[in-house]
N, C-alpha and C positions, 0 to 999 in steps of 0.2 A: 704770659710769663709770670711765674711765681717769684715774688721778691720778698726776701726776709728783711724785716726791720728789727733793729736791736731794742726790743721792748721787754723789760722784766716785769713791770707793773703797769696797770691801767687804772687811773683814778677818774671816776665819773661823778659829776655833780648833777643832782636832780634839777630839772627845769620845769617842774610842775608849778602852777600858779602860786601856791602857798610858799614853796621853797624859794621861788624867785622873789616873792614879796619879803622874805626874810633874809635876802642878800646872797642867794646861791651863786648868781652870776659874778658878783664881786669876789666871792671866795674862789671861784674857778680862775678868774683873772689873777688873783693873788698867787694861787698855786702855780699857774703857768709862769709868772714872773720869777718866783722863787726857784722853780725847776730850771729856768733858763740861766739863772745866776749861780747855780750850785752844781759843780762838776759831779758830785756823787749821785745826782738825780737825772743824769743824762739819758737813762733808759726808762724813765717814767713818762708815760703818755697821759696827758690831762685833757679830758674832753667833758662835754655835757651829755646828758641822756634825758629821755622822757621821764614822766612822773613815776616815782617808785611806789605811789599809793600809800605813803606813810605820812600824810600831810601834817598831822598834829605833832610829829616828832622831828620835823625838819628845821633847818635845811639838812637834807640827807646826802651822803656821799658813799659811793661803793668803790671797793678796791678789789681788783682782780689781778692774778688768778686766785687769790686767797678766798674770794667770795664773801668778804666782810662788808657789812653795811654799817655806817656810822650815823648817829642821830645828833640833833641839836648842835650842829657845827657852827663855829664862829671863827673869827680871825685867829685868835690864839690857839684854838684846837686845830685849825688847818695847818698853821705853822708847826705845831707839835707833831702832827701826823706826818708831815713831810720830813721832819727831823728823824722820826722813828723809822720811816721807810729807808732813808739814807743810811742810817746806822744799823740797819738789819735787826731792829728791836721789835717786839710785839707791838703792833700799831694800836694806839689809843684805846686800851682796854676799857677805860671808864665810859667811853661813848659807843662801844660795840653794841649794836642794836640787833643784829641778825647775822647768822653765818649759814651760807648755802652748804648743804651736805655734799653736793656733787661738784664743788669747785675744785680746780686744779685738774 
């Protein structure tokens, strides 16, 4: 049975060793907690993923379906990114590291 879930965005936190050492897991938990407390983010899925191989620029976060990768994430940038997703604004342009050409 195919089941549709109401997801508009998927935010993925890198779990490579260097990103984890820089607090990636804590940022993921923060994002999940904010999502759970913010009605405008109910269609945001927050998960972790394997290493994005951008270790010197981490913690890394990817946003889909946009195909955006963000570098040097921290608590304030994570909060700002979630605010921008909720408000349908361009997400965190100052930390945009990479854009996949074939996203969406």
